[in-house]
PyMOL Python script that loads the backbone (N, CA, C, O; Angstrom):
from pymol import cmd

cmd.read_pdbstr("""\
ATOM      1  N   UNK A   1    -132.460 -16.060  -4.671  1.00  0.00           N
ATOM      2  CA  UNK A   1    -132.268 -14.660  -4.391  1.00  0.00           C
ATOM      3  C   UNK A   1    -130.814 -14.436  -4.018  1.00  0.00           C
ATOM      4  O   UNK A   1    -130.264 -15.121  -3.155  1.00  0.00           O
ATOM      5  N   UNK A   2    -130.212 -13.480  -4.673  1.00  0.00           N
ATOM      6  CA  UNK A   2    -128.816 -13.146  -4.391  1.00  0.00           C
ATOM      7  C   UNK A   2    -128.720 -11.640  -4.176  1.00  0.00           C
ATOM      8  O   UNK A   2    -128.823 -10.849  -5.114  1.00  0.00           O
ATOM      9  N   UNK A   3    -128.520 -11.266  -2.908  1.00  0.00           N
ATOM     10  CA  UNK A   3    -128.509  -9.858  -2.546  1.00  0.00           C
ATOM     11  C   UNK A   3    -127.477  -9.031  -3.318  1.00  0.00           C
ATOM     12  O   UNK A   3    -127.799  -7.909  -3.712  1.00  0.00           O
ATOM     13  N   UNK A   4    -126.261  -9.520  -3.555  1.00  0.00           N
ATOM     14  CA  UNK A   4    -125.311  -8.703  -4.337  1.00  0.00           C
ATOM     15  C   UNK A   4    -125.830  -8.409  -5.752  1.00  0.00           C
ATOM     16  O   UNK A   4    -125.621  -7.315  -6.274  1.00  0.00           O
ATOM     17  N   UNK A   5    -126.496  -9.374  -6.359  1.00  0.00           N
ATOM     18  CA  UNK A   5    -127.061  -9.154  -7.696  1.00  0.00           C
ATOM     19  C   UNK A   5    -128.205  -8.157  -7.620  1.00  0.00           C
ATOM     20  O   UNK A   5    -128.319  -7.277  -8.473  1.00  0.00           O
ATOM     21  N   UNK A   6    -129.052  -8.286  -6.607  1.00  0.00           N
ATOM     22  CA  UNK A   6    -130.174  -7.354  -6.432  1.00  0.00           C
ATOM     23  C   UNK A   6    -129.652  -5.937  -6.267  1.00  0.00           C
ATOM     24  O   UNK A   6    -130.180  -5.010  -6.880  1.00  0.00           O
ATOM     25  N   UNK A   7    -128.620  -5.753  -5.446  1.00  0.00           N
ATOM     26  CA  UNK A   7    -128.025  -4.427  -5.249  1.00  0.00           C
ATOM     27  C   UNK A   7    -127.485  -3.878  -6.568  1.00  0.00           C
ATOM     28  O   UNK A   7    -127.676  -2.705  -6.887  1.00  0.00           O
ATOM     29  N   UNK A   8    -126.813  -4.733  -7.325  1.00  0.00           N
ATOM     30  CA  UNK A   8    -126.242  -4.314  -8.612  1.00  0.00           C
ATOM     31  C   UNK A   8    -127.355  -3.872  -9.573  1.00  0.00           C
ATOM     32  O   UNK A   8    -127.252  -2.827 -10.214  1.00  0.00           O
ATOM     33  N   UNK A   9    -128.409  -4.674  -9.663  1.00  0.00           N
ATOM     34  CA  UNK A   9    -129.521  -4.332 -10.549  1.00  0.00           C
ATOM     35  C   UNK A   9    -130.170  -3.022 -10.138  1.00  0.00           C
ATOM     36  O   UNK A   9    -130.476  -2.179 -10.982  1.00  0.00           O
ATOM     37  N   UNK A  10    -130.379  -2.854  -8.838  1.00  0.00           N
ATOM     38  CA  UNK A  10    -131.027  -1.643  -8.332  1.00  0.00           C
ATOM     39  C   UNK A  10    -130.178  -0.410  -8.610  1.00  0.00           C
ATOM     40  O   UNK A  10    -130.697   0.649  -8.963  1.00  0.00           O
ATOM     41  N   UNK A  11    -128.890  -0.559  -8.448  1.00  0.00           N
ATOM     42  CA  UNK A  11    -127.983   0.578  -8.603  1.00  0.00           C
ATOM     43  C   UNK A  11    -127.817   0.997 -10.063  1.00  0.00           C
ATOM     44  O   UNK A  11    -127.621   2.179 -10.347  1.00  0.00           O
ATOM     45  N   UNK A  12    -127.893   0.045 -10.989  1.00  0.00           N
ATOM     46  CA  UNK A  12    -127.555   0.313 -12.384  1.00  0.00           C
ATOM     47  C   UNK A  12    -128.737   0.387 -13.344  1.00  0.00           C
ATOM     48  O   UNK A  12    -128.547   0.519 -14.553  1.00  0.00           O
ATOM     49  N   UNK A  13    -129.965   0.302 -12.808  1.00  0.00           N
ATOM     50  CA  UNK A  13    -131.158   0.336 -13.665  1.00  0.00           C
ATOM     51  C   UNK A  13    -132.271   1.082 -12.958  1.00  0.00           C
ATOM     52  O   UNK A  13    -132.380   1.040 -11.732  1.00  0.00           O
ATOM     53  N   UNK A  14    -133.093   1.762 -13.731  1.00  0.00           N
ATOM     54  CA  UNK A  14    -134.238   2.401 -13.095  1.00  0.00           C
ATOM     55  C   UNK A  14    -135.372   1.379 -12.944  1.00  0.00           C
ATOM     56  O   UNK A  14    -135.378   0.330 -13.588  1.00  0.00           O
ATOM     57  N   UNK A  15    -136.323   1.714 -12.081  1.00  0.00           N
ATOM     58  CA  UNK A  15    -137.400   0.781 -11.746  1.00  0.00           C
ATOM     59  C   UNK A  15    -138.245   0.420 -12.966  1.00  0.00           C
ATOM     60  O   UNK A  15    -138.706  -0.715 -13.086  1.00  0.00           O
ATOM     61  N   UNK A  16    -138.448   1.362 -13.857  1.00  0.00           N
ATOM     62  CA  UNK A  16    -139.262   1.097 -15.048  1.00  0.00           C
ATOM     63  C   UNK A  16    -138.593   0.057 -15.950  1.00  0.00           C
ATOM     64  O   UNK A  16    -139.255  -0.854 -16.447  1.00  0.00           O
ATOM     65  N   UNK A  17    -137.301   0.193 -16.158  1.00  0.00           N
ATOM     66  CA  UNK A  17    -136.563  -0.766 -16.979  1.00  0.00           C
ATOM     67  C   UNK A  17    -136.613  -2.163 -16.348  1.00  0.00           C
ATOM     68  O   UNK A  17    -136.797  -3.163 -17.042  1.00  0.00           O
ATOM     69  N   UNK A  18    -136.450  -2.212 -15.037  1.00  0.00           N
ATOM     70  CA  UNK A  18    -136.523  -3.494 -14.335  1.00  0.00           C
ATOM     71  C   UNK A  18    -137.908  -4.128 -14.474  1.00  0.00           C
ATOM     72  O   UNK A  18    -138.025  -5.336 -14.682  1.00  0.00           O
ATOM     73  N   UNK A  19    -138.948  -3.312 -14.359  1.00  0.00           N
ATOM     74  CA  UNK A  19    -140.312  -3.828 -14.486  1.00  0.00           C
ATOM     75  C   UNK A  19    -140.555  -4.394 -15.879  1.00  0.00           C
ATOM     76  O   UNK A  19    -141.178  -5.447 -16.020  1.00  0.00           O
ATOM     77  N   UNK A  20    -140.074  -3.710 -16.900  1.00  0.00           N
ATOM     78  CA  UNK A  20    -140.225  -4.209 -18.274  1.00  0.00           C
ATOM     79  C   UNK A  20    -139.499  -5.548 -18.451  1.00  0.00           C
ATOM     80  O   UNK A  20    -140.016  -6.469 -19.083  1.00  0.00           O
ATOM     81  N   UNK A  21    -138.313  -5.636 -17.892  1.00  0.00           N
ATOM     82  CA  UNK A  21    -137.553  -6.893 -17.981  1.00  0.00           C
ATOM     83  C   UNK A  21    -138.303  -8.025 -17.297  1.00  0.00           C
ATOM     84  O   UNK A  21    -138.367  -9.138 -17.819  1.00  0.00           O
ATOM     85  N   UNK A  22    -138.865  -7.747 -16.140  1.00  0.00           N
ATOM     86  CA  UNK A  22    -139.614  -8.759 -15.407  1.00  0.00           C
ATOM     87  C   UNK A  22    -140.857  -9.182 -16.196  1.00  0.00           C
ATOM     88  O   UNK A  22    -141.198 -10.364 -16.236  1.00  0.00           O
ATOM     89  N   UNK A  23    -141.521  -8.226 -16.814  1.00  0.00           N
ATOM     90  CA  UNK A  23    -142.702  -8.543 -17.622  1.00  0.00           C
ATOM     91  C   UNK A  23    -142.358  -9.479 -18.778  1.00  0.00           C
ATOM     92  O   UNK A  23    -143.104 -10.413 -19.072  1.00  0.00           O
ATOM     93  N   UNK A  24    -141.228  -9.223 -19.429  1.00  0.00           N
ATOM     94  CA  UNK A  24    -140.788 -10.068 -20.545  1.00  0.00           C
ATOM     95  C   UNK A  24    -140.491 -11.481 -20.049  1.00  0.00           C
ATOM     96  O   UNK A  24    -140.895 -12.457 -20.680  1.00  0.00           O
ATOM     97  N   UNK A  25    -139.797 -11.595 -18.937  1.00  0.00           N
ATOM     98  CA  UNK A  25    -139.477 -12.923 -18.397  1.00  0.00           C
ATOM     99  C   UNK A  25    -140.740 -13.687 -17.989  1.00  0.00           C
ATOM    100  O   UNK A  25    -140.838 -14.895 -18.205  1.00  0.00           O
ATOM    101  N   UNK A  26    -141.698 -12.980 -17.401  1.00  0.00           N
ATOM    102  CA  UNK A  26    -142.956 -13.629 -17.020  1.00  0.00           C
ATOM    103  C   UNK A  26    -143.697 -14.122 -18.260  1.00  0.00           C
ATOM    104  O   UNK A  26    -144.266 -15.214 -18.254  1.00  0.00           O
ATOM    105  N   UNK A  27    -143.689 -13.333 -19.303  1.00  0.00           N
ATOM    106  CA  UNK A  27    -144.330 -13.734 -20.557  1.00  0.00           C
ATOM    107  C   UNK A  27    -143.638 -14.956 -21.148  1.00  0.00           C
ATOM    108  O   UNK A  27    -144.292 -15.877 -21.637  1.00  0.00           O
ATOM    109  N   UNK A  28    -142.316 -14.955 -21.098  1.00  0.00           N
ATOM    110  CA  UNK A  28    -141.536 -16.092 -21.581  1.00  0.00           C
ATOM    111  C   UNK A  28    -141.962 -17.369 -20.855  1.00  0.00           C
ATOM    112  O   UNK A  28    -142.150 -18.409 -21.486  1.00  0.00           O
ATOM    113  N   UNK A  29    -142.114 -17.292 -19.541  1.00  0.00           N
ATOM    114  CA  UNK A  29    -142.456 -18.466 -18.727  1.00  0.00           C
ATOM    115  C   UNK A  29    -143.853 -19.004 -19.030  1.00  0.00           C
ATOM    116  O   UNK A  29    -144.135 -20.175 -18.775  1.00  0.00           O
ATOM    117  N   UNK A  30    -144.714 -18.169 -19.562  1.00  0.00           N
ATOM    118  CA  UNK A  30    -146.081 -18.588 -19.854  1.00  0.00           C
ATOM    119  C   UNK A  30    -146.200 -19.437 -21.115  1.00  0.00           C
ATOM    120  O   UNK A  30    -147.227 -20.079 -21.337  1.00  0.00           O
ATOM    121  N   UNK A  31    -145.162 -19.445 -21.935  1.00  0.00           N
ATOM    122  CA  UNK A  31    -145.239 -20.209 -23.178  1.00  0.00           C
ATOM    123  C   UNK A  31    -145.124 -21.702 -22.898  1.00  0.00           C
ATOM    124  O   UNK A  31    -144.332 -22.123 -22.054  1.00  0.00           O
ATOM    125  N   UNK A  32    -145.902 -22.485 -23.596  1.00  0.00           N
ATOM    126  CA  UNK A  32    -145.991 -23.926 -23.324  1.00  0.00           C
ATOM    127  C   UNK A  32    -144.714 -24.694 -23.629  1.00  0.00           C
ATOM    128  O   UNK A  32    -144.528 -25.793 -23.106  1.00  0.00           O
ATOM    129  N   UNK A  33    -143.831 -24.154 -24.456  1.00  0.00           N
ATOM    130  CA  UNK A  33    -142.616 -24.901 -24.800  1.00  0.00           C
ATOM    131  C   UNK A  33    -141.444 -24.639 -23.858  1.00  0.00           C
ATOM    132  O   UNK A  33    -140.368 -25.209 -24.040  1.00  0.00           O
ATOM    133  N   UNK A  34    -141.634 -23.800 -22.872  1.00  0.00           N
ATOM    134  CA  UNK A  34    -140.559 -23.513 -21.921  1.00  0.00           C
ATOM    135  C   UNK A  34    -140.383 -24.720 -21.001  1.00  0.00           C
ATOM    136  O   UNK A  34    -141.336 -25.203 -20.389  1.00  0.00           O
ATOM    137  N   UNK A  35    -139.154 -25.186 -20.923  1.00  0.00           N
ATOM    138  CA  UNK A  35    -138.841 -26.365 -20.106  1.00  0.00           C
ATOM    139  C   UNK A  35    -138.685 -25.970 -18.642  1.00  0.00           C
ATOM    140  O   UNK A  35    -138.493 -24.799 -18.312  1.00  0.00           O
ATOM    141  N   UNK A  36    -138.770 -26.966 -17.782  1.00  0.00           N
ATOM    142  CA  UNK A  36    -138.720 -26.702 -16.341  1.00  0.00           C
ATOM    143  C   UNK A  36    -137.411 -26.045 -15.920  1.00  0.00           C
ATOM    144  O   UNK A  36    -137.425 -25.117 -15.110  1.00  0.00           O
ATOM    145  N   UNK A  37    -136.290 -26.502 -16.447  1.00  0.00           N
ATOM    146  CA  UNK A  37    -135.008 -25.900 -16.064  1.00  0.00           C
ATOM    147  C   UNK A  37    -134.908 -24.447 -16.551  1.00  0.00           C
ATOM    148  O   UNK A  37    -134.304 -23.607 -15.883  1.00  0.00           O
ATOM    149  N   UNK A  38    -135.493 -24.159 -17.703  1.00  0.00           N
ATOM    150  CA  UNK A  38    -135.529 -22.774 -18.198  1.00  0.00           C
ATOM    151  C   UNK A  38    -136.425 -21.924 -17.297  1.00  0.00           C
ATOM    152  O   UNK A  38    -136.122 -20.763 -17.024  1.00  0.00           O
ATOM    153  N   UNK A  39    -137.517 -22.505 -16.844  1.00  0.00           N
ATOM    154  CA  UNK A  39    -138.430 -21.803 -15.948  1.00  0.00           C
ATOM    155  C   UNK A  39    -137.742 -21.505 -14.611  1.00  0.00           C
ATOM    156  O   UNK A  39    -137.953 -20.443 -14.027  1.00  0.00           O
ATOM    157  N   UNK A  40    -136.928 -22.433 -14.133  1.00  0.00           N
ATOM    158  CA  UNK A  40    -136.193 -22.213 -12.884  1.00  0.00           C
ATOM    159  C   UNK A  40    -135.230 -21.041 -13.003  1.00  0.00           C
ATOM    160  O   UNK A  40    -135.145 -20.206 -12.102  1.00  0.00           O
ATOM    161  N   UNK A  41    -134.509 -20.980 -14.109  1.00  0.00           N
ATOM    162  CA  UNK A  41    -133.563 -19.878 -14.331  1.00  0.00           C
ATOM    163  C   UNK A  41    -134.315 -18.555 -14.438  1.00  0.00           C
ATOM    164  O   UNK A  41    -133.928 -17.564 -13.818  1.00  0.00           O
ATOM    165  N   UNK A  42    -135.385 -18.541 -15.220  1.00  0.00           N
ATOM    166  CA  UNK A  42    -136.177 -17.316 -15.372  1.00  0.00           C
ATOM    167  C   UNK A  42    -136.768 -16.904 -14.025  1.00  0.00           C
ATOM    168  O   UNK A  42    -136.822 -15.715 -13.710  1.00  0.00           O
ATOM    169  N   UNK A  43    -137.206 -17.873 -13.237  1.00  0.00           N
ATOM    170  CA  UNK A  43    -137.761 -17.571 -11.916  1.00  0.00           C
ATOM    171  C   UNK A  43    -136.744 -16.922 -11.000  1.00  0.00           C
ATOM    172  O   UNK A  43    -137.074 -15.994 -10.262  1.00  0.00           O
ATOM    173  N   UNK A  44    -135.517 -17.398 -11.038  1.00  0.00           N
ATOM    174  CA  UNK A  44    -134.445 -16.796 -10.240  1.00  0.00           C
ATOM    175  C   UNK A  44    -134.181 -15.357 -10.700  1.00  0.00           C
ATOM    176  O   UNK A  44    -133.987 -14.464  -9.876  1.00  0.00           O
ATOM    177  N   UNK A  45    -134.176 -15.142 -12.009  1.00  0.00           N
ATOM    178  CA  UNK A  45    -133.994 -13.787 -12.536  1.00  0.00           C
ATOM    179  C   UNK A  45    -135.134 -12.870 -12.107  1.00  0.00           C
ATOM    180  O   UNK A  45    -134.905 -11.732 -11.697  1.00  0.00           O
ATOM    181  N   UNK A  46    -136.365 -13.373 -12.204  1.00  0.00           N
ATOM    182  CA  UNK A  46    -137.540 -12.588 -11.801  1.00  0.00           C
ATOM    183  C   UNK A  46    -137.446 -12.220 -10.326  1.00  0.00           C
ATOM    184  O   UNK A  46    -137.738 -11.084  -9.951  1.00  0.00           O
ATOM    185  N   UNK A  47    -137.042 -13.167  -9.490  1.00  0.00           N
ATOM    186  CA  UNK A  47    -136.906 -12.907  -8.059  1.00  0.00           C
ATOM    187  C   UNK A  47    -135.896 -11.796  -7.791  1.00  0.00           C
ATOM    188  O   UNK A  47    -136.155 -10.900  -6.988  1.00  0.00           O
ATOM    189  N   UNK A  48    -134.758 -11.852  -8.453  1.00  0.00           N
ATOM    190  CA  UNK A  48    -133.733 -10.819  -8.263  1.00  0.00           C
ATOM    191  C   UNK A  48    -134.201  -9.464  -8.773  1.00  0.00           C
ATOM    192  O   UNK A  48    -133.937  -8.440  -8.141  1.00  0.00           O
ATOM    193  N   UNK A  49    -134.884  -9.445  -9.894  1.00  0.00           N
ATOM    194  CA  UNK A  49    -135.394  -8.183 -10.435  1.00  0.00           C
ATOM    195  C   UNK A  49    -136.462  -7.605  -9.519  1.00  0.00           C
ATOM    196  O   UNK A  49    -136.471  -6.401  -9.262  1.00  0.00           O
ATOM    197  N   UNK A  50    -137.366  -8.455  -9.021  1.00  0.00           N
ATOM    198  CA  UNK A  50    -138.407  -7.981  -8.103  1.00  0.00           C
ATOM    199  C   UNK A  50    -137.779  -7.393  -6.838  1.00  0.00           C
ATOM    200  O   UNK A  50    -138.268  -6.399  -6.302  1.00  0.00           O
ATOM    201  N   UNK A  51    -136.706  -8.003  -6.369  1.00  0.00           N
ATOM    202  CA  UNK A  51    -135.994  -7.465  -5.211  1.00  0.00           C
ATOM    203  C   UNK A  51    -135.401  -6.097  -5.497  1.00  0.00           C
ATOM    204  O   UNK A  51    -135.446  -5.206  -4.649  1.00  0.00           O
ATOM    205  N   UNK A  52    -134.853  -5.929  -6.676  1.00  0.00           N
ATOM    206  CA  UNK A  52    -134.283  -4.634  -7.056  1.00  0.00           C
ATOM    207  C   UNK A  52    -135.374  -3.567  -7.147  1.00  0.00           C
ATOM    208  O   UNK A  52    -135.157  -2.421  -6.753  1.00  0.00           O
ATOM    209  N   UNK A  53    -136.528  -3.936  -7.659  1.00  0.00           N
ATOM    210  CA  UNK A  53    -137.649  -2.989  -7.733  1.00  0.00           C
ATOM    211  C   UNK A  53    -138.088  -2.591  -6.325  1.00  0.00           C
ATOM    212  O   UNK A  53    -138.342  -1.416  -6.059  1.00  0.00           O
ATOM    213  N   UNK A  54    -138.175  -3.566  -5.431  1.00  0.00           N
ATOM    214  CA  UNK A  54    -138.545  -3.284  -4.047  1.00  0.00           C
ATOM    215  C   UNK A  54    -137.521  -2.371  -3.387  1.00  0.00           C
ATOM    216  O   UNK A  54    -137.894  -1.458  -2.650  1.00  0.00           O
ATOM    217  N   UNK A  55    -136.238  -2.604  -3.639  1.00  0.00           N
ATOM    218  CA  UNK A  55    -135.209  -1.731  -3.089  1.00  0.00           C
ATOM    219  C   UNK A  55    -135.330  -0.308  -3.637  1.00  0.00           C
ATOM    220  O   UNK A  55    -135.111   0.659  -2.908  1.00  0.00           O
ATOM    221  N   UNK A  56    -135.680  -0.179  -4.920  1.00  0.00           N
ATOM    222  CA  UNK A  56    -135.900   1.152  -5.500  1.00  0.00           C
ATOM    223  C   UNK A  56    -136.984   1.884  -4.722  1.00  0.00           C
ATOM    224  O   UNK A  56    -136.835   3.063  -4.401  1.00  0.00           O
ATOM    225  N   UNK A  57    -138.070   1.188  -4.420  1.00  0.00           N
ATOM    226  CA  UNK A  57    -139.178   1.816  -3.678  1.00  0.00           C
ATOM    227  C   UNK A  57    -138.718   2.288  -2.304  1.00  0.00           C
ATOM    228  O   UNK A  57    -139.060   3.389  -1.872  1.00  0.00           O
ATOM    229  N   UNK A  58    -137.946   1.455  -1.624  1.00  0.00           N
ATOM    230  CA  UNK A  58    -137.466   1.828  -0.294  1.00  0.00           C
ATOM    231  C   UNK A  58    -136.527   3.027  -0.347  1.00  0.00           C
ATOM    232  O   UNK A  58    -136.592   3.904   0.514  1.00  0.00           O
ATOM    233  N   UNK A  59    -135.656   3.071  -1.348  1.00  0.00           N
ATOM    234  CA  UNK A  59    -134.735   4.197  -1.502  1.00  0.00           C
ATOM    235  C   UNK A  59    -135.518   5.474  -1.833  1.00  0.00           C
ATOM    236  O   UNK A  59    -135.201   6.550  -1.326  1.00  0.00           O
ATOM    237  N   UNK A  60    -136.532   5.349  -2.679  1.00  0.00           N
ATOM    238  CA  UNK A  60    -137.364   6.514  -3.015  1.00  0.00           C
ATOM    239  C   UNK A  60    -138.089   7.057  -1.793  1.00  0.00           C
ATOM    240  O   UNK A  60    -138.369   8.254  -1.714  1.00  0.00           O
ATOM    241  N   UNK A  61    -138.396   6.178  -0.837  1.00  0.00           N
ATOM    242  CA  UNK A  61    -139.057   6.593   0.400  1.00  0.00           C
ATOM    243  C   UNK A  61    -138.092   7.252   1.373  1.00  0.00           C
ATOM    244  O   UNK A  61    -138.498   7.690   2.450  1.00  0.00           O
ATOM    245  N   UNK A  62    -136.798   7.328   0.998  1.00  0.00           N
ATOM    246  CA  UNK A  62    -135.821   8.025   1.809  1.00  0.00           C
ATOM    247  C   UNK A  62    -134.834   7.137   2.546  1.00  0.00           C
ATOM    248  O   UNK A  62    -134.005   7.639   3.305  1.00  0.00           O
ATOM    249  N   UNK A  63    -134.904   5.850   2.340  1.00  0.00           N
ATOM    250  CA  UNK A  63    -133.999   4.925   3.022  1.00  0.00           C
ATOM    251  C   UNK A  63    -132.666   4.882   2.274  1.00  0.00           C
ATOM    252  O   UNK A  63    -132.629   5.018   1.051  1.00  0.00           O
ATOM    253  N   UNK A  64    -131.586   4.696   3.008  1.00  0.00           N
ATOM    254  CA  UNK A  64    -130.282   4.541   2.355  1.00  0.00           C
ATOM    255  C   UNK A  64    -130.263   3.198   1.617  1.00  0.00           C
ATOM    256  O   UNK A  64    -131.055   2.305   1.918  1.00  0.00           O
ATOM    257  N   UNK A  65    -129.356   3.067   0.654  1.00  0.00           N
ATOM    258  CA  UNK A  65    -129.268   1.811  -0.097  1.00  0.00           C
ATOM    259  C   UNK A  65    -128.937   0.639   0.823  1.00  0.00           C
ATOM    260  O   UNK A  65    -129.475  -0.456   0.660  1.00  0.00           O
ATOM    261  N   UNK A  66    -128.058   0.873   1.783  1.00  0.00           N
ATOM    262  CA  UNK A  66    -127.682  -0.176   2.725  1.00  0.00           C
ATOM    263  C   UNK A  66    -128.887  -0.606   3.564  1.00  0.00           C
ATOM    264  O   UNK A  66    -129.144  -1.799   3.726  1.00  0.00           O
ATOM    265  N   UNK A  67    -129.624   0.374   4.097  1.00  0.00           N
ATOM    266  CA  UNK A  67    -130.802   0.051   4.899  1.00  0.00           C
ATOM    267  C   UNK A  67    -131.889  -0.607   4.059  1.00  0.00           C
ATOM    268  O   UNK A  67    -132.594  -1.499   4.533  1.00  0.00           O
ATOM    269  N   UNK A  68    -132.024  -0.164   2.806  1.00  0.00           N
ATOM    270  CA  UNK A  68    -133.017  -0.771   1.910  1.00  0.00           C
ATOM    271  C   UNK A  68    -132.679  -2.239   1.654  1.00  0.00           C
ATOM    272  O   UNK A  68    -133.569  -3.090   1.644  1.00  0.00           O
ATOM    273  N   UNK A  69    -131.406  -2.534   1.448  1.00  0.00           N
ATOM    274  CA  UNK A  69    -130.989  -3.921   1.227  1.00  0.00           C
ATOM    275  C   UNK A  69    -131.244  -4.765   2.465  1.00  0.00           C
ATOM    276  O   UNK A  69    -131.733  -5.890   2.363  1.00  0.00           O
ATOM    277  N   UNK A  70    -130.914  -4.229   3.636  1.00  0.00           N
ATOM    278  CA  UNK A  70    -131.145  -4.964   4.883  1.00  0.00           C
ATOM    279  C   UNK A  70    -132.634  -5.179   5.142  1.00  0.00           C
ATOM    280  O   UNK A  70    -133.045  -6.262   5.559  1.00  0.00           O
ATOM    281  N   UNK A  71    -133.430  -4.160   4.900  1.00  0.00           N
ATOM    282  CA  UNK A  71    -134.880  -4.273   5.095  1.00  0.00           C
ATOM    283  C   UNK A  71    -135.474  -5.312   4.158  1.00  0.00           C
ATOM    284  O   UNK A  71    -136.288  -6.138   4.570  1.00  0.00           O
ATOM    285  N   UNK A  72    -135.068  -5.267   2.906  1.00  0.00           N
ATOM    286  CA  UNK A  72    -135.558  -6.250   1.939  1.00  0.00           C
ATOM    287  C   UNK A  72    -135.171  -7.664   2.357  1.00  0.00           C
ATOM    288  O   UNK A  72    -136.004  -8.570   2.334  1.00  0.00           O
ATOM    289  N   UNK A  73    -133.910  -7.855   2.737  1.00  0.00           N
ATOM    290  CA  UNK A  73    -133.448  -9.183   3.150  1.00  0.00           C
ATOM    291  C   UNK A  73    -134.223  -9.676   4.373  1.00  0.00           C
ATOM    292  O   UNK A  73    -134.574 -10.853   4.448  1.00  0.00           O
ATOM    293  N   UNK A  74    -134.488  -8.796   5.319  1.00  0.00           N
ATOM    294  CA  UNK A  74    -135.251  -9.187   6.513  1.00  0.00           C
ATOM    295  C   UNK A  74    -136.682  -9.573   6.155  1.00  0.00           C
ATOM    296  O   UNK A  74    -137.233 -10.512   6.730  1.00  0.00           O
ATOM    297  N   UNK A  75    -137.284  -8.859   5.213  1.00  0.00           N
ATOM    298  CA  UNK A  75    -138.645  -9.216   4.772  1.00  0.00           C
ATOM    299  C   UNK A  75    -138.661 -10.612   4.154  1.00  0.00           C
ATOM    300  O   UNK A  75    -139.549 -11.418   4.433  1.00  0.00           O
ATOM    301  N   UNK A  76    -137.681 -10.882   3.323  1.00  0.00           N
ATOM    302  CA  UNK A  76    -137.615 -12.199   2.684  1.00  0.00           C
ATOM    303  C   UNK A  76    -137.404 -13.283   3.726  1.00  0.00           C
ATOM    304  O   UNK A  76    -138.097 -14.300   3.719  1.00  0.00           O
ATOM    305  N   UNK A  77    -136.451 -13.069   4.621  1.00  0.00           N
ATOM    306  CA  UNK A  77    -136.189 -14.067   5.657  1.00  0.00           C
ATOM    307  C   UNK A  77    -137.399 -14.233   6.576  1.00  0.00           C
ATOM    308  O   UNK A  77    -137.700 -15.343   7.014  1.00  0.00           O
ATOM    309  N   UNK A  78    -138.084 -13.141   6.863  1.00  0.00           N
ATOM    310  CA  UNK A  78    -139.286 -13.211   7.693  1.00  0.00           C
ATOM    311  C   UNK A  78    -140.394 -14.007   7.028  1.00  0.00           C
ATOM    312  O   UNK A  78    -141.115 -14.752   7.692  1.00  0.00           O
ATOM    313  N   UNK A  79    -140.530 -13.850   5.711  1.00  0.00           N
ATOM    314  CA  UNK A  79    -141.578 -14.604   5.005  1.00  0.00           C
ATOM    315  C   UNK A  79    -141.223 -16.088   4.911  1.00  0.00           C
ATOM    316  O   UNK A  79    -142.109 -16.942   4.891  1.00  0.00           O
ATOM    317  N   UNK A  80    -139.929 -16.390   4.853  1.00  0.00           N
ATOM    318  CA  UNK A  80    -139.497 -17.784   4.829  1.00  0.00           C
ATOM    319  C   UNK A  80    -139.761 -18.436   6.191  1.00  0.00           C
ATOM    320  O   UNK A  80    -140.206 -19.581   6.267  1.00  0.00           O
ATOM    321  N   UNK A  81    -139.482 -17.692   7.253  1.00  0.00           N
ATOM    322  CA  UNK A  81    -139.686 -18.224   8.603  1.00  0.00           C
ATOM    323  C   UNK A  81    -141.152 -18.526   8.883  1.00  0.00           C
ATOM    324  O   UNK A  81    -141.462 -19.450   9.635  1.00  0.00           O
ATOM    325  N   UNK A  82    -142.049 -17.760   8.289  1.00  0.00           N
ATOM    326  CA  UNK A  82    -143.486 -17.963   8.513  1.00  0.00           C
ATOM    327  C   UNK A  82    -144.017 -19.214   7.826  1.00  0.00           C
ATOM    328  O   UNK A  82    -145.038 -19.761   8.243  1.00  0.00           O
ATOM    329  N   UNK A  83    -143.348 -19.666   6.796  1.00  0.00           N
ATOM    330  CA  UNK A  83    -143.841 -20.842   6.053  1.00  0.00           C
ATOM    331  C   UNK A  83    -143.444 -22.127   6.686  1.00  0.00           C
ATOM    332  O   UNK A  83    -143.783 -23.196   6.178  1.00  0.00           O
TER     333      UNK A  83
END
""", "prot")
cmd.dss("prot")
cmd.show_as("cartoon", "prot")
cmd.util.cbc("prot")
cmd.orient("prot")
């Protein structure tokens, strides 16, 4: 997860476009010929796109982009701390 990339994706793409991109990457990962290193790269992309979608939701709820990024980062860090 890279917050600067997530911010860039959120700022320059609408949520629907991001969701379609994530769907394509998930489909790609399901194919039996995808190698582990390719799956790792796709997984990182999916994570960043999912973060951008989450930030879109927070901004739509009225949060500033800065607060949305901070809230998202805190959620991720909080989920890591619980594991």
